[in-house]
N, C-alpha and C positions, 0 to 999 in steps of 0.2 A: 454556386449557392447550394446550401444544404437543405434537404427536405426534413420534415419532422421525423420521418422514419430513420433517416441517417443520424440525426441528432440523438434519438432515443437509443439506437443501436450503439453508438459511440459511448453514451453514458453507461449503458449496461455493461459493455466490455470493460470500461475503466473501473466500474464498481467491482466487477469480478476480479480484476487484477489487484485492486486495493485489498479486497477480502483475503485473497490468496497470499499476498505479501504480508499482510498483518498477521495471519495465522502462522505463517512460517517463522516470522520473527518472534511471536509470542511463545512458540513451542520450541525455541532453540534450547538445547541443553545449557545449563548455567556455565559450564567450563568453556564452551565454544563462544557463548555470548560475551563472556568476560575477555576472552582472547582477542576478539575483533572489536571490542568496545561498544557493543550494542546491548542495551538493557531491554528485556522483554516488556517492562512497564512503559517504554517509549514506542511500542509497536505501532500504535495508531498514528502517532505523529510521523514516524519514519515512513510508514506505508503511504500516508497521504502525500508527503513530499515526493516520494518516489514515483507515484502515479500522476498526481495533479500538478506537481511543481511546488515551489516554496510558497507557504501561506503568507498572506499579506499582513 
């Protein structure tokens, strides 16, 4: 069973991972982004799915 502290800690860690992932994707150079098929405009969606899983 999780305590409130553990839940808050997990939420904070996940949010930090989301922000870092989103920032990395958003700041990709255009040539690299095109090579791997990732568009910086989709950074929020991609980061969310990477950290939290597929949105419903």
